[in-house]
N, C-alpha and C positions, 0 to 999 in steps of 0.2 A: 694510035685508034683515034678516030674523029670523036669530037663531042657528041652526046645523045642529040638527035634531031629536034627533040621536043624542048630543048633548052633554048632560050634567048639569046641573041649574039651578044657576047660579053666582050669588053675593051681592057686592056692593062691599064692601070693607072698612069697618068702621062709620067715619061721620065724613068718607067720601069725598065729595067733591064733584064731580058728573059736570058736564062743559060741555058745550056745543053741538057737534056733529060739526066745524063749521069750526074750531073752536080746535084741533083734532086733525088738520087737514091737513098733507099732505106740506111743504107751503111753509113751515110752522111748524118750523124746524129746532132740534133740541135745544141746539147749540152754534153759534150764527150766527158767520159769518166776521167779523172785526174788521178786517181789513186790506183795501186798495183790490183788490189782486189776488184775495183770497180771495171777495170780495163778487163779483167779476166772474165766477168761476168757478161760484159758488153760481147766479148769475142764468142761465149757460148751462145749467147741470144742470136747473135748474127749467124751462126752456123744452123741454128735450129730454125730461125727464120728463112733461111736459104733453103733448108729441106721443105718447109711449108710452102713456100714460092714455086718450087719444082713440083709439088704435089697439087697444085691447084687445079681444080677441074676446068676453069675458065681463063687459063693463062695467068700473066702477072702485070697487067697495064697498070697505070696511075688510076684511070677512069674506066669503068665498065661498061659495056652494052647492057641495057637492061632486058634486051631480047634473052638473056640466059637467065632471067628469074621470073618464071611465068606467074608467081604469086602476086607480082608488081601490080596486075590489073586490077586485082581486089583492093590493094591497098590504096591506089588511086582513086578508084571509084567511091571510096567512103570518104574522101579528103574533107569535103565541105561538113561531114559529121564532127570531124577533128577539130575544124576551123570554129565552129560553134563552140565547141567546149573550150578552145583557145581563147575566143573573145571574151568567157564568162570569166577566166582567169587574169586577162591581162589587164582588168582594171585594179588589180592588186599588183602590177608589176614593181612599184616601187618598194614593195614588203618583200619580194622575193629575192632570194640569195645570189649573190654573185657567184660564178663558178668557183672560183679559188677559195671560198668560203666553205665548200663543199670538199672539194679535192685541192689542199694545199699546193699541189705541184703546179697547178694551172697559174699559180702566182709568180712562176717563172717567166711566163710570156704577158701578163697583164695584173695590173694591181688596182685599177679603178673598179666602178661598179657599172660599167656599160656593158656586160655581157652577162646577162640574167639565164637562171635556170629554174625548170618547174620539173623535177624527177619523178618517172612515173615508175620505171624500173631500173636498178643499177647491180652490179655484180655485189653480193654480199649486203645490200641495201633493203631495208624495210620501207617501202614507199604506198604502203596501203591505202593511207588516207587521200593521198595525191591521186592515187589509182581509182580509188571508190569514186572520187567526184569527177572522173573524167571516163566514164563507162565505155561510152563510145570509142574512144580514143584507145581503150587498151584492147578492144575487139580488134580494131585495125592491128596494133601491135602483136597481138597474139595469132595474127596471120604469117608473120614474119619468121620463117624457119631458124631456131637457134638463135633467137634474140637475147642479148646480154644486156643491153642498156637502151634506155629510150627516156627521152625528155624533150621538152620545148626550149629550144634555145634561141635566146632573144637578144639580138643586138639592137644598139642604141644609134640614132643618126649619127654619121660620121666617125663610126666606130671601125678601127683596124686592128685585126687579130695577127700579129708578127708569126712571121714563118716559123714552124716547127714541123715534128712529126710525131705519129701516135706511138703508143707502148708497145703493141703486140701486132704481127703481120697476121695472127690467126683469126683476127674479125675483119670484115668488110663494113664500112661506113655509108649509111644511108641518110639523105637528106630529102625531105618532101618539104617544097614550099608551101608555106601557110599563110603568110603574110609578106608579101614583095613589093617594096615601094617602087614608085617610078622617079627616074627613068631606071629601068631594070638593068641596063647595060653597066650602070654605074654601082650595083650591088652584086658583086661577085667574088667566086673562089677560085683561086689558084691551085691547081694539084700538078705537081711536077710542072712541066713546060706548057700545060694547058689551062686556059681559063673558061672558066663556065659562069652564068647567070641563073638563078632560080626563076622558076615559074610557078605560080600557085597551082596547088593540085598534082605536080609533075614530079618524079622521084630522079634523083641521081645516085649513082653509087660509085665508091671510089675506095681506093687504099690509102687511109691515111698516114702509113709508114713512109709512104713519099713525101717529101717536104711539101707543105701547103701552106696557105695565108688566105685571110679573107678582108675585104674591104666592103663597107657600106656607106659609100660616099654619097647619099642620098639624106633628105631630111625627113625620112621616115623609118619606122621600127621595122627589121627584117626578123621574121621569126620563120624557123623550121622545125618539124619532127627530126630530131637527132636519134639516130638508132645505129647501136652496132648490133652486127649477126655473124654468127660462125662461119668463117670462111668454107665454102664447099670443097672438099679435099678428098683425094682419092685414099683408100686404106692403104696403110694402117694409122697415116698422120692424122686423118680425121677423129680416130680414136685417141690418138697422143694430144691432139690439139684440144679436144673436148675435156679431156683430164686435166692439162694445163688451166684452162678456163675456170674449172671447177674449183680448182686448188686457189686459183688467184684470190678468192675472197677472203683467204686466210693471210694474204699480205699485210703487213702492218699499215700502209698507207690507206688501203682500202677498207681495214677494219676502223680506221679512223674517221675515214669519209662516213661509213655506214652510221657511226654516232653523230656526226655533223647532220648529215641528212635528216635523221630522226628528229632531233632537236629543233631543227630549222622547221620541218614539217608541221610539228607540234606548235612551236611559237607562232608560224605563219596563220594557221587556222584558228588559233586563239583570239588573234586580232578582229576575226570576221565572224565570229559566231557568237558573239556576247548578244 
């Protein structure tokens, strides 16, 4: 599938060797299990994800054509309201938590403080104070059917997020460009064997269980509204997937993230409400 026409032309970094799409398939895990139990769980997850992919209403490409999602026009139409609220919180960027401070598993792919997050919604999380202060953004988020996660994803200049795959094929990933530095073709994301650049006010949708990575090879900050939403599926996989996502909030690593997010949110606003 060709990249969305609304996306600027992007280029792979100099010297980057693109592999065939097969090398980037979801079965190729970033961190394969090493124990017998882990391998069994991975095999079961691969089987269920294969069923999910086969039940997908819009196929199983790495990057989706936005025409399949009619609600996107409303989301993009209000992007400047989201940008205005982002501008309000960006002045406190240095005090925001790095992603791995909320979800420790992210520490497998990054250890620095150059990927910041401002959570608005998360599976099992209480982000009510952040959401209250970004009410216009939440109106946009609430227009996205089946939204499970939403936050401002903030990359520092010259930040590289190494290749990895997402945890579950039952969601699709939405990025809406909010702050995209020039030159845009050097601020890009690879999903599978395709590369895209963000554009302010425009949405891209992709399946993050395909191997992907990000480069911000510019001198500016890159910010997107980062959203996960339930993948549109045929019955009965849509019901099964919805049940799995609801149950995910009880997973130990998400319970831990819930506590870290709440503590981080409280400490963050205590610094600026004095």
